[in-house]
PDB file of N, CA, C and O in Angstrom:
ATOM      1  N   MET A   1    -114.386 -78.008 110.674  1.00  0.00           N
ATOM      2  CA  MET A   1    -114.822 -78.676 109.422  1.00  0.00           C
ATOM      3  C   MET A   1    -114.932 -80.094 109.582  1.00  0.00           C
ATOM      4  O   MET A   1    -114.070 -80.713 110.207  1.00  0.00           O
ATOM      5  N   GLN A   2    -116.019 -80.713 109.020  1.00  0.00           N
ATOM      6  CA  GLN A   2    -116.463 -81.908 109.069  1.00  0.00           C
ATOM      7  C   GLN A   2    -115.918 -82.825 107.758  1.00  0.00           C
ATOM      8  O   GLN A   2    -115.917 -82.473 106.578  1.00  0.00           O
ATOM      9  N   LEU A   3    -115.501 -83.978 108.266  1.00  0.00           N
ATOM     10  CA  LEU A   3    -114.938 -85.018 107.173  1.00  0.00           C
ATOM     11  C   LEU A   3    -115.909 -85.924 106.832  1.00  0.00           C
ATOM     12  O   LEU A   3    -116.742 -86.133 107.714  1.00  0.00           O
ATOM     13  N   TYR A   4    -116.044 -86.553 105.746  1.00  0.00           N
ATOM     14  CA  TYR A   4    -116.870 -87.643 105.203  1.00  0.00           C
ATOM     15  C   TYR A   4    -116.020 -88.782 104.711  1.00  0.00           C
ATOM     16  O   TYR A   4    -115.176 -88.598 103.834  1.00  0.00           O
ATOM     17  N   ARG A   5    -116.240 -90.017 105.289  1.00  0.00           N
ATOM     18  CA  ARG A   5    -115.225 -90.997 104.981  1.00  0.00           C
ATOM     19  C   ARG A   5    -115.816 -91.803 103.848  1.00  0.00           C
ATOM     20  O   ARG A   5    -116.805 -92.494 104.091  1.00  0.00           O
ATOM     21  N   ALA A   6    -115.316 -91.778 102.664  1.00  0.00           N
ATOM     22  CA  ALA A   6    -115.742 -92.524 101.687  1.00  0.00           C
ATOM     23  C   ALA A   6    -115.241 -93.889 101.389  1.00  0.00           C
ATOM     24  O   ALA A   6    -114.102 -94.250 101.684  1.00  0.00           O
ATOM     25  N   SER A   7    -116.100 -94.624 100.810  1.00  0.00           N
ATOM     26  CA  SER A   7    -115.550 -96.129 100.383  1.00  0.00           C
ATOM     27  C   SER A   7    -114.478 -95.606  99.091  1.00  0.00           C
ATOM     28  O   SER A   7    -114.358 -94.506  98.551  1.00  0.00           O
ATOM     29  N   LEU A   8    -113.844 -96.786  98.893  1.00  0.00           N
ATOM     30  CA  LEU A   8    -112.767 -96.691  97.819  1.00  0.00           C
ATOM     31  C   LEU A   8    -113.344 -96.292  96.443  1.00  0.00           C
ATOM     32  O   LEU A   8    -112.850 -95.442  95.702  1.00  0.00           O
ATOM     33  N   GLU A   9    -114.488 -97.040  96.193  1.00  0.00           N
ATOM     34  CA  GLU A   9    -115.403 -96.785  94.954  1.00  0.00           C
ATOM     35  C   GLU A   9    -115.869 -95.305  95.058  1.00  0.00           C
ATOM     36  O   GLU A   9    -115.790 -94.623  94.036  1.00  0.00           O
ATOM     37  N   GLU A  10    -116.313 -94.788  96.114  1.00  0.00           N
ATOM     38  CA  GLU A  10    -117.007 -93.542  96.076  1.00  0.00           C
ATOM     39  C   GLU A  10    -115.685 -92.612  96.066  1.00  0.00           C
ATOM     40  O   GLU A  10    -115.801 -91.646  95.312  1.00  0.00           O
ATOM     41  N   ALA A  11    -114.642 -92.691  96.645  1.00  0.00           N
ATOM     42  CA  ALA A  11    -113.504 -91.875  96.624  1.00  0.00           C
ATOM     43  C   ALA A  11    -113.054 -91.789  95.023  1.00  0.00           C
ATOM     44  O   ALA A  11    -112.712 -90.737  94.483  1.00  0.00           O
ATOM     45  N   GLN A  12    -113.103 -92.818  94.495  1.00  0.00           N
ATOM     46  CA  GLN A  12    -112.490 -92.742  93.009  1.00  0.00           C
ATOM     47  C   GLN A  12    -113.443 -91.947  92.387  1.00  0.00           C
ATOM     48  O   GLN A  12    -112.930 -91.236  91.523  1.00  0.00           O
ATOM     49  N   HIS A  13    -114.863 -91.778  92.532  1.00  0.00           N
ATOM     50  CA  HIS A  13    -115.660 -91.020  91.812  1.00  0.00           C
ATOM     51  C   HIS A  13    -115.319 -89.535  92.135  1.00  0.00           C
ATOM     52  O   HIS A  13    -115.173 -88.660  91.282  1.00  0.00           O
ATOM     53  N   PHE A  14    -115.220 -89.381  93.385  1.00  0.00           N
ATOM     54  CA  PHE A  14    -114.915 -87.862  94.016  1.00  0.00           C
ATOM     55  C   PHE A  14    -113.666 -87.287  93.414  1.00  0.00           C
ATOM     56  O   PHE A  14    -113.722 -86.129  93.000  1.00  0.00           O
ATOM     57  N   ILE A  15    -112.604 -87.927  93.323  1.00  0.00           N
ATOM     58  CA  ILE A  15    -111.568 -87.681  92.679  1.00  0.00           C
ATOM     59  C   ILE A  15    -111.479 -87.575  91.400  1.00  0.00           C
ATOM     60  O   ILE A  15    -110.714 -86.718  90.959  1.00  0.00           O
ATOM     61  N   LEU A  16    -112.103 -88.269  90.641  1.00  0.00           N
ATOM     62  CA  LEU A  16    -112.270 -88.101  89.141  1.00  0.00           C
ATOM     63  C   LEU A  16    -112.870 -86.736  88.666  1.00  0.00           C
ATOM     64  O   LEU A  16    -112.654 -86.156  87.601  1.00  0.00           O
ATOM     65  N   ASN A  17    -113.836 -86.287  89.912  1.00  0.00           N
ATOM     66  CA  ASN A  17    -114.591 -85.028  89.516  1.00  0.00           C
ATOM     67  C   ASN A  17    -113.821 -83.836  90.153  1.00  0.00           C
ATOM     68  O   ASN A  17    -114.341 -82.729  90.292  1.00  0.00           O
ATOM     69  N   GLY A  18    -112.631 -84.112  90.506  1.00  0.00           N
ATOM     70  CA  GLY A  18    -111.685 -83.111  90.900  1.00  0.00           C
ATOM     71  C   GLY A  18    -111.643 -82.768  92.428  1.00  0.00           C
ATOM     72  O   GLY A  18    -111.150 -81.710  92.818  1.00  0.00           O
ATOM     73  N   LYS A  19    -112.194 -83.728  93.308  1.00  0.00           N
ATOM     74  CA  LYS A  19    -112.165 -83.518  94.611  1.00  0.00           C
ATOM     75  C   LYS A  19    -110.906 -83.946  95.166  1.00  0.00           C
ATOM     76  O   LYS A  19    -110.446 -84.988  94.698  1.00  0.00           O
ATOM     77  N   LYS A  20    -110.207 -83.313  96.133  1.00  0.00           N
ATOM     78  CA  LYS A  20    -108.931 -83.402  96.832  1.00  0.00           C
ATOM     79  C   LYS A  20    -109.152 -84.317  98.055  1.00  0.00           C
ATOM     80  O   LYS A  20    -109.999 -83.898  98.843  1.00  0.00           O
ATOM     81  N   PRO A  21    -108.589 -85.419  98.348  1.00  0.00           N
ATOM     82  CA  PRO A  21    -108.658 -85.948  99.611  1.00  0.00           C
ATOM     83  C   PRO A  21    -108.023 -85.226 100.705  1.00  0.00           C
ATOM     84  O   PRO A  21    -107.098 -84.431 100.541  1.00  0.00           O
ATOM     85  N   TYR A  22    -108.621 -85.567 101.989  1.00  0.00           N
ATOM     86  CA  TYR A  22    -107.884 -84.955 103.055  1.00  0.00           C
ATOM     87  C   TYR A  22    -107.179 -86.005 103.706  1.00  0.00           C
ATOM     88  O   TYR A  22    -106.145 -85.634 104.261  1.00  0.00           O
ATOM     89  N   GLN A  23    -107.448 -87.186 103.789  1.00  0.00           N
ATOM     90  CA  GLN A  23    -106.524 -88.192 104.346  1.00  0.00           C
ATOM     91  C   GLN A  23    -107.091 -89.811 103.820  1.00  0.00           C
ATOM     92  O   GLN A  23    -108.275 -90.121 103.688  1.00  0.00           O
ATOM     93  N   PHE A  24    -106.086 -90.564 103.610  1.00  0.00           N
ATOM     94  CA  PHE A  24    -106.238 -91.809 103.206  1.00  0.00           C
ATOM     95  C   PHE A  24    -106.337 -92.787 104.537  1.00  0.00           C
ATOM     96  O   PHE A  24    -105.337 -92.963 105.233  1.00  0.00           O
ATOM     97  N   VAL A  25    -107.457 -93.339 104.812  1.00  0.00           N
ATOM     98  CA  VAL A  25    -107.761 -93.990 106.011  1.00  0.00           C
ATOM     99  C   VAL A  25    -107.142 -95.474 105.891  1.00  0.00           C
ATOM    100  O   VAL A  25    -107.521 -96.152 104.936  1.00  0.00           O
ATOM    101  N   ILE A  26    -106.232 -96.009 106.780  1.00  0.00           N
ATOM    102  CA  ILE A  26    -105.764 -97.465 106.624  1.00  0.00           C
ATOM    103  C   ILE A  26    -106.176 -98.188 107.839  1.00  0.00           C
ATOM    104  O   ILE A  26    -106.594 -97.604 108.839  1.00  0.00           O
ATOM    105  N   LYS A  27    -106.053 -99.481 107.739  1.00  0.00           N
ATOM    106  CA  LYS A  27    -106.431-100.300 108.958  1.00  0.00           C
ATOM    107  C   LYS A  27    -105.860-100.034 110.135  1.00  0.00           C
ATOM    108  O   LYS A  27    -106.561-100.210 111.132  1.00  0.00           O
ATOM    109  N   ASN A  28    -104.359 -99.514 110.324  1.00  0.00           N
ATOM    110  CA  ASN A  28    -103.981 -99.292 111.418  1.00  0.00           C
ATOM    111  C   ASN A  28    -104.542 -97.874 112.050  1.00  0.00           C
ATOM    112  O   ASN A  28    -104.414 -96.784 111.491  1.00  0.00           O
ATOM    113  N   PRO A  29    -105.087 -98.059 113.121  1.00  0.00           N
ATOM    114  CA  PRO A  29    -105.787 -96.965 113.695  1.00  0.00           C
ATOM    115  C   PRO A  29    -104.870 -95.997 114.416  1.00  0.00           C
ATOM    116  O   PRO A  29    -105.322 -94.948 114.875  1.00  0.00           O
ATOM    117  N   HIS A  30    -103.501 -96.349 114.534  1.00  0.00           N
ATOM    118  CA  HIS A  30    -102.573 -95.414 115.010  1.00  0.00           C
ATOM    119  C   HIS A  30    -101.687 -94.655 113.834  1.00  0.00           C
ATOM    120  O   HIS A  30    -100.778 -93.902 114.181  1.00  0.00           O
ATOM    121  N   ALA A  31    -101.932 -94.840 112.653  1.00  0.00           N
ATOM    122  CA  ALA A  31    -101.345 -94.327 111.423  1.00  0.00           C
ATOM    123  C   ALA A  31    -102.142 -93.647 110.628  1.00  0.00           C
ATOM    124  O   ALA A  31    -103.337 -93.932 110.699  1.00  0.00           O
ATOM    125  N   LYS A  32    -101.738 -92.638 109.720  1.00  0.00           N
ATOM    126  CA  LYS A  32    -102.648 -91.971 108.668  1.00  0.00           C
ATOM    127  C   LYS A  32    -101.897 -91.535 107.813  1.00  0.00           C
ATOM    128  O   LYS A  32    -100.764 -91.151 108.104  1.00  0.00           O
ATOM    129  N   ILE A  33    -102.434 -91.504 106.436  1.00  0.00           N
ATOM    130  CA  ILE A  33    -101.635 -91.037 105.285  1.00  0.00           C
ATOM    131  C   ILE A  33    -102.479 -89.824 104.897  1.00  0.00           C
ATOM    132  O   ILE A  33    -103.587 -89.932 104.370  1.00  0.00           O
ATOM    133  N   LEU A  34    -101.855 -88.594 105.205  1.00  0.00           N
ATOM    134  CA  LEU A  34    -102.529 -87.509 104.671  1.00  0.00           C
ATOM    135  C   LEU A  34    -102.369 -87.069 103.244  1.00  0.00           C
ATOM    136  O   LEU A  34    -101.465 -87.368 102.463  1.00  0.00           O
ATOM    137  N   GLY A  35    -103.430 -86.293 103.048  1.00  0.00           N
ATOM    138  CA  GLY A  35    -103.606 -86.096 101.289  1.00  0.00           C
ATOM    139  C   GLY A  35    -103.570 -84.560 101.258  1.00  0.00           C
ATOM    140  O   GLY A  35    -103.466 -83.838 102.250  1.00  0.00           O
ATOM    141  N   PRO A  36    -103.675 -84.148  99.939  1.00  0.00           N
ATOM    142  CA  PRO A  36    -103.415 -82.820  99.255  1.00  0.00           C
ATOM    143  C   PRO A  36    -104.425 -81.927 100.029  1.00  0.00           C
ATOM    144  O   PRO A  36    -104.015 -80.774 100.168  1.00  0.00           O
ATOM    145  N   ALA A  37    -105.609 -82.176 100.549  1.00  0.00           N
ATOM    146  CA  ALA A  37    -106.570 -81.273 101.251  1.00  0.00           C
ATOM    147  C   ALA A  37    -106.235 -80.867 102.601  1.00  0.00           C
ATOM    148  O   ALA A  37    -106.726 -79.849 103.090  1.00  0.00           O
ATOM    149  N   TYR A  38    -105.329 -81.697 103.304  1.00  0.00           N
ATOM    150  CA  TYR A  38    -104.963 -81.525 104.558  1.00  0.00           C
ATOM    151  C   TYR A  38    -104.601 -80.199 104.972  1.00  0.00           C
ATOM    152  O   TYR A  38    -103.646 -79.741 104.346  1.00  0.00           O
ATOM    153  N   ASP A  39    -105.021 -79.568 105.719  1.00  0.00           N
ATOM    154  CA  ASP A  39    -104.531 -78.110 106.264  1.00  0.00           C
ATOM    155  C   ASP A  39    -104.595 -77.840 107.577  1.00  0.00           C
ATOM    156  O   ASP A  39    -104.448 -76.675 107.948  1.00  0.00           O
ATOM    157  N   ALA A  40    -104.825 -78.870 108.500  1.00  0.00           N
ATOM    158  CA  ALA A  40    -104.994 -78.500 109.807  1.00  0.00           C
ATOM    159  C   ALA A  40    -103.581 -77.992 110.597  1.00  0.00           C
ATOM    160  O   ALA A  40    -103.641 -77.202 111.539  1.00  0.00           O
ATOM    161  N   SER A  41    -102.514 -78.454 110.177  1.00  0.00           N
ATOM    162  CA  SER A  41    -101.290 -78.209 110.824  1.00  0.00           C
ATOM    163  C   SER A  41    -100.372 -78.382 109.740  1.00  0.00           C
ATOM    164  O   SER A  41    -100.331 -79.398 109.046  1.00  0.00           O
ATOM    165  N   GLU A  42     -99.491 -77.183 109.575  1.00  0.00           N
ATOM    166  CA  GLU A  42     -98.308 -77.166 108.581  1.00  0.00           C
ATOM    167  C   GLU A  42     -97.430 -77.999 109.067  1.00  0.00           C
ATOM    168  O   GLU A  42     -96.907 -78.762 108.255  1.00  0.00           O
ATOM    169  N   GLU A  43     -97.014 -78.094 110.546  1.00  0.00           N
ATOM    170  CA  GLU A  43     -96.110 -78.833 111.059  1.00  0.00           C
ATOM    171  C   GLU A  43     -96.340 -80.472 110.815  1.00  0.00           C
ATOM    172  O   GLU A  43     -95.497 -81.230 110.334  1.00  0.00           O
ATOM    173  N   ALA A  44     -97.643 -80.827 111.247  1.00  0.00           N
ATOM    174  CA  ALA A  44     -98.057 -82.275 110.850  1.00  0.00           C
ATOM    175  C   ALA A  44     -97.730 -82.634 109.401  1.00  0.00           C
ATOM    176  O   ALA A  44     -97.029 -83.601 109.102  1.00  0.00           O
ATOM    177  N   LEU A  45     -98.306 -81.756 108.483  1.00  0.00           N
ATOM    178  CA  LEU A  45     -98.205 -81.984 107.171  1.00  0.00           C
ATOM    179  C   LEU A  45     -96.767 -82.352 106.691  1.00  0.00           C
ATOM    180  O   LEU A  45     -96.539 -83.332 105.981  1.00  0.00           O
ATOM    181  N   GLN A  46     -95.623 -81.302 107.235  1.00  0.00           N
ATOM    182  CA  GLN A  46     -94.310 -81.605 106.829  1.00  0.00           C
ATOM    183  C   GLN A  46     -93.690 -82.812 107.302  1.00  0.00           C
ATOM    184  O   GLN A  46     -92.860 -83.409 106.616  1.00  0.00           O
ATOM    185  N   GLN A  47     -94.094 -83.249 108.576  1.00  0.00           N
ATOM    186  CA  GLN A  47     -93.691 -84.389 109.371  1.00  0.00           C
ATOM    187  C   GLN A  47     -94.235 -85.663 108.561  1.00  0.00           C
ATOM    188  O   GLN A  47     -93.476 -86.614 108.376  1.00  0.00           O
ATOM    189  N   ALA A  48     -95.491 -85.677 108.102  1.00  0.00           N
ATOM    190  CA  ALA A  48     -95.996 -86.627 107.364  1.00  0.00           C
ATOM    191  C   ALA A  48     -95.154 -86.851 105.918  1.00  0.00           C
ATOM    192  O   ALA A  48     -94.918 -87.952 105.422  1.00  0.00           O
ATOM    193  N   LYS A  49     -94.797 -85.674 105.415  1.00  0.00           N
ATOM    194  CA  LYS A  49     -94.197 -85.879 104.094  1.00  0.00           C
ATOM    195  C   LYS A  49     -92.912 -86.371 104.387  1.00  0.00           C
ATOM    196  O   LYS A  49     -92.504 -87.257 103.636  1.00  0.00           O
ATOM    197  N   GLU A  50     -92.021 -85.924 105.504  1.00  0.00           N
ATOM    198  CA  GLU A  50     -90.680 -86.488 105.741  1.00  0.00           C
ATOM    199  C   GLU A  50     -90.895 -87.816 106.236  1.00  0.00           C
ATOM    200  O   GLU A  50     -89.816 -88.386 106.071  1.00  0.00           O
ATOM    201  N   ARG A  51     -91.742 -88.648 106.776  1.00  0.00           N
ATOM    202  CA  ARG A  51     -91.983 -89.825 107.251  1.00  0.00           C
ATOM    203  C   ARG A  51     -92.464 -90.725 106.159  1.00  0.00           C
ATOM    204  O   ARG A  51     -92.469 -91.953 106.249  1.00  0.00           O
ATOM    205  N   GLY A  52     -92.891 -90.006 105.064  1.00  0.00           N
ATOM    206  CA  GLY A  52     -93.367 -90.955 103.940  1.00  0.00           C
ATOM    207  C   GLY A  52     -94.870 -91.205 104.147  1.00  0.00           C
ATOM    208  O   GLY A  52     -95.355 -92.199 103.606  1.00  0.00           O
ATOM    209  N   PHE A  53     -95.593 -90.453 104.828  1.00  0.00           N
ATOM    210  CA  PHE A  53     -96.974 -90.792 104.976  1.00  0.00           C
ATOM    211  C   PHE A  53     -97.855 -89.665 104.436  1.00  0.00           C
ATOM    212  O   PHE A  53     -98.765 -89.210 105.129  1.00  0.00           O
ATOM    213  N   TYR A  54     -97.572 -89.170 103.097  1.00  0.00           N
ATOM    214  CA  TYR A  54     -98.227 -88.062 102.498  1.00  0.00           C
ATOM    215  C   TYR A  54     -98.456 -88.669 101.167  1.00  0.00           C
ATOM    216  O   TYR A  54     -97.471 -89.200 100.655  1.00  0.00           O
ATOM    217  N   ALA A  55     -99.745 -88.693 100.411  1.00  0.00           N
ATOM    218  CA  ALA A  55     -99.837 -89.071  99.122  1.00  0.00           C
ATOM    219  C   ALA A  55    -100.774 -87.939  98.436  1.00  0.00           C
ATOM    220  O   ALA A  55    -101.634 -87.299  99.041  1.00  0.00           O
ATOM    221  N   GLU A  56    -100.472 -87.818  97.145  1.00  0.00           N
ATOM    222  CA  GLU A  56    -101.145 -86.982  96.487  1.00  0.00           C
ATOM    223  C   GLU A  56    -102.472 -87.703  95.879  1.00  0.00           C
ATOM    224  O   GLU A  56    -103.514 -87.050  95.835  1.00  0.00           O
ATOM    225  N   THR A  57    -102.444 -88.932  95.449  1.00  0.00           N
ATOM    226  CA  THR A  57    -103.330 -89.603  94.805  1.00  0.00           C
ATOM    227  C   THR A  57    -103.616 -91.027  95.549  1.00  0.00           C
ATOM    228  O   THR A  57    -102.849 -91.480  96.398  1.00  0.00           O
ATOM    229  N   LEU A  58    -104.579 -91.551  95.210  1.00  0.00           N
ATOM    230  CA  LEU A  58    -105.117 -92.886  96.057  1.00  0.00           C
ATOM    231  C   LEU A  58    -104.086 -93.946  95.423  1.00  0.00           C
ATOM    232  O   LEU A  58    -103.792 -94.896  96.149  1.00  0.00           O
ATOM    233  N   GLU A  59    -103.578 -93.888  94.304  1.00  0.00           N
ATOM    234  CA  GLU A  59    -102.597 -95.091  94.084  1.00  0.00           C
ATOM    235  C   GLU A  59    -101.231 -94.779  94.937  1.00  0.00           C
ATOM    236  O   GLU A  59    -100.598 -95.699  95.456  1.00  0.00           O
ATOM    237  N   GLU A  60    -100.865 -93.533  95.029  1.00  0.00           N
ATOM    238  CA  GLU A  60     -99.674 -93.320  95.871  1.00  0.00           C
ATOM    239  C   GLU A  60     -99.905 -93.767  97.216  1.00  0.00           C
ATOM    240  O   GLU A  60     -98.995 -94.396  97.756  1.00  0.00           O
ATOM    241  N   ALA A  61    -101.216 -93.499  97.996  1.00  0.00           N
ATOM    242  CA  ALA A  61    -101.402 -94.021  99.192  1.00  0.00           C
ATOM    243  C   ALA A  61    -101.358 -95.332  99.391  1.00  0.00           C
ATOM    244  O   ALA A  61    -100.799 -95.838 100.364  1.00  0.00           O
ATOM    245  N   GLN A  62    -102.065 -96.107  98.299  1.00  0.00           N
ATOM    246  CA  GLN A  62    -101.928 -97.756  98.699  1.00  0.00           C
ATOM    247  C   GLN A  62    -100.585 -98.108  98.309  1.00  0.00           C
ATOM    248  O   GLN A  62    -100.275 -99.215  98.750  1.00  0.00           O
ATOM    249  N   LYS A  63     -99.639 -97.519  97.601  1.00  0.00           N
ATOM    250  CA  LYS A  63     -98.358 -98.013  97.765  1.00  0.00           C
ATOM    251  C   LYS A  63     -97.682 -97.944  98.988  1.00  0.00           C
ATOM    252  O   LYS A  63     -96.986 -98.867  99.412  1.00  0.00           O
ATOM    253  N   ILE A  64     -97.887 -96.729  99.657  1.00  0.00           N
ATOM    254  CA  ILE A  64     -97.336 -96.459 101.045  1.00  0.00           C
ATOM    255  C   ILE A  64     -97.961 -97.399 101.931  1.00  0.00           C
ATOM    256  O   ILE A  64     -97.247 -97.961 102.762  1.00  0.00           O
ATOM    257  N   ALA A  65     -99.325 -97.680 101.872  1.00  0.00           N
ATOM    258  CA  ALA A  65     -99.713 -98.749 102.857  1.00  0.00           C
ATOM    259  C   ALA A  65     -99.300 -99.870 102.622  1.00  0.00           C
ATOM    260  O   ALA A  65     -99.030-100.612 103.566  1.00  0.00           O
ATOM    261  N   THR A  66     -99.147-100.272 101.362  1.00  0.00           N
ATOM    262  CA  THR A  66     -98.667-101.723 101.123  1.00  0.00           C
ATOM    263  C   THR A  66     -97.234-101.800 101.519  1.00  0.00           C
ATOM    264  O   THR A  66     -96.862-102.874 101.992  1.00  0.00           O
ATOM    265  N   ALA A  67     -96.288-100.743 101.393  1.00  0.00           N
ATOM    266  CA  ALA A  67     -94.900-100.647 102.029  1.00  0.00           C
ATOM    267  C   ALA A  67     -94.919-100.951 103.591  1.00  0.00           C
ATOM    268  O   ALA A  67     -93.942-101.310 104.247  1.00  0.00           O
ATOM    269  N   HIS A  68     -96.251-100.735 104.082  1.00  0.00           N
ATOM    270  CA  HIS A  68     -96.266-100.805 105.555  1.00  0.00           C
ATOM    271  C   HIS A  68     -96.914-101.849 106.074  1.00  0.00           C
ATOM    272  O   HIS A  68     -97.147-101.906 107.282  1.00  0.00           O
ATOM    273  N   ASN A  69     -97.359-103.003 105.034  1.00  0.00           N
ATOM    274  CA  ASN A  69     -98.120-104.060 105.187  1.00  0.00           C
ATOM    275  C   ASN A  69     -99.495-103.557 105.983  1.00  0.00           C
ATOM    276  O   ASN A  69     -99.827-103.866 107.128  1.00  0.00           O
ATOM    277  N   ASP A  70    -100.074-102.843 105.210  1.00  0.00           N
ATOM    278  CA  ASP A  70    -101.384-102.369 105.424  1.00  0.00           C
ATOM    279  C   ASP A  70    -102.113-101.984 104.123  1.00  0.00           C
ATOM    280  O   ASP A  70    -101.581-102.126 103.021  1.00  0.00           O
ATOM    281  N   GLU A  71    -103.345-101.494 104.296  1.00  0.00           N
ATOM    282  CA  GLU A  71    -104.074-101.091 103.066  1.00  0.00           C
ATOM    283  C   GLU A  71    -104.951 -99.898 103.452  1.00  0.00           C
ATOM    284  O   GLU A  71    -105.275 -99.616 104.606  1.00  0.00           O
ATOM    285  N   VAL A  72    -105.332 -99.158 102.224  1.00  0.00           N
ATOM    286  CA  VAL A  72    -106.225 -97.960 102.375  1.00  0.00           C
ATOM    287  C   VAL A  72    -107.459 -98.626 102.383  1.00  0.00           C
ATOM    288  O   VAL A  72    -107.688 -99.431 101.480  1.00  0.00           O
ATOM    289  N   ILE A  73    -108.439 -98.383 103.415  1.00  0.00           N
ATOM    290  CA  ILE A  73    -109.899 -98.917 103.478  1.00  0.00           C
ATOM    291  C   ILE A  73    -110.925 -97.761 102.967  1.00  0.00           C
ATOM    292  O   ILE A  73    -111.893 -98.021 102.253  1.00  0.00           O
ATOM    293  N   GLU A  74    -110.628 -96.582 103.375  1.00  0.00           N
ATOM    294  CA  GLU A  74    -111.490 -95.407 103.066  1.00  0.00           C
ATOM    295  C   GLU A  74    -110.688 -94.110 102.793  1.00  0.00           C
ATOM    296  O   GLU A  74    -109.483 -94.083 103.044  1.00  0.00           O
ATOM    297  N   VAL A  75    -111.347 -93.012 102.274  1.00  0.00           N
ATOM    298  CA  VAL A  75    -110.636 -91.833 101.979  1.00  0.00           C
ATOM    299  C   VAL A  75    -111.564 -90.694 102.322  1.00  0.00           C
ATOM    300  O   VAL A  75    -112.634 -90.486 101.750  1.00  0.00           O
ATOM    301  N   ALA A  76    -111.028 -89.925 103.372  1.00  0.00           N
ATOM    302  CA  ALA A  76    -111.904 -88.934 103.946  1.00  0.00           C
ATOM    303  C   ALA A  76    -111.565 -87.443 103.245  1.00  0.00           C
ATOM    304  O   ALA A  76    -110.451 -86.960 103.042  1.00  0.00           O
ATOM    305  N   PHE A  77    -112.953 -86.841 102.926  1.00  0.00           N
ATOM    306  CA  PHE A  77    -112.937 -85.789 102.253  1.00  0.00           C
ATOM    307  C   PHE A  77    -113.586 -84.536 102.995  1.00  0.00           C
ATOM    308  O   PHE A  77    -114.529 -84.872 103.711  1.00  0.00           O
ATOM    309  N   TYR A  78    -113.318 -83.240 102.996  1.00  0.00           N
ATOM    310  CA  TYR A  78    -114.243 -82.345 103.727  1.00  0.00           C
ATOM    311  C   TYR A  78    -115.570 -82.287 103.089  1.00  0.00           C
ATOM    312  O   TYR A  78    -115.731 -82.192 101.872  1.00  0.00           O
ATOM    313  N   THR A  79    -116.462 -82.343 103.916  1.00  0.00           N
ATOM    314  CA  THR A  79    -117.880 -82.322 103.562  1.00  0.00           C
ATOM    315  C   THR A  79    -118.415 -81.009 102.589  1.00  0.00           C
ATOM    316  O   THR A  79    -119.311 -81.049 101.745  1.00  0.00           O
ATOM    317  N   LYS A  80    -117.660 -79.959 102.944  1.00  0.00           N
ATOM    318  CA  LYS A  80    -117.922 -78.715 101.693  1.00  0.00           C
ATOM    319  C   LYS A  80    -117.498 -79.177 100.615  1.00  0.00           C
ATOM    320  O   LYS A  80    -118.099 -78.651  99.679  1.00  0.00           O
ATOM    321  N   ASP A  81    -116.664 -79.993 100.252  1.00  0.00           N
ATOM    322  CA  ASP A  81    -116.083 -80.097  98.953  1.00  0.00           C
ATOM    323  C   ASP A  81    -116.695 -81.162  98.222  1.00  0.00           C
ATOM    324  O   ASP A  81    -116.319 -81.355  97.066  1.00  0.00           O
ATOM    325  N   ILE A  82    -117.783 -82.042  98.841  1.00  0.00           N
ATOM    326  CA  ILE A  82    -118.418 -83.134  97.974  1.00  0.00           C
ATOM    327  C   ILE A  82    -119.799 -82.727  98.127  1.00  0.00           C
ATOM    328  O   ILE A  82    -120.096 -81.742  98.802  1.00  0.00           O
ATOM    329  N   GLN A  83    -120.836 -83.593  97.405  1.00  0.00           N
ATOM    330  CA  GLN A  83    -121.973 -83.585  97.672  1.00  0.00           C
ATOM    331  C   GLN A  83    -122.508 -85.092  97.680  1.00  0.00           C
ATOM    332  O   GLN A  83    -122.487 -85.866  96.723  1.00  0.00           O
ATOM    333  N   ILE A  84    -123.037 -85.367  99.094  1.00  0.00           N
ATOM    334  CA  ILE A  84    -123.317 -86.632  99.428  1.00  0.00           C
ATOM    335  C   ILE A  84    -124.990 -86.767  98.932  1.00  0.00           C
ATOM    336  O   ILE A  84    -125.902 -85.993  99.221  1.00  0.00           O
ATOM    337  N   VAL A  85    -125.056 -87.986  98.111  1.00  0.00           N
ATOM    338  CA  VAL A  85    -126.456 -88.340  97.942  1.00  0.00           C
ATOM    339  C   VAL A  85    -127.064 -89.562  98.572  1.00  0.00           C
ATOM    340  O   VAL A  85    -128.256 -89.818  98.398  1.00  0.00           O
TER     341      VAL A  85
END
């Protein structure tokens, strides 16, 4: 599956139209916040939830990033779930 990395403005539009984020991309390249569309590994998903690196919404992801002195810079979606214009 291919992912599309959307700007925050674009991501808000996709989310308002019912699309679920796969991952919230933060500045730290060694960390990631998984989203509700993440389905690659149940174990990785569980670990992310236990470590506090899972969010259902962009707002939750921004709070998590802020708590780690970071910020969400993009949101990844499956390309099959969105229409890119």
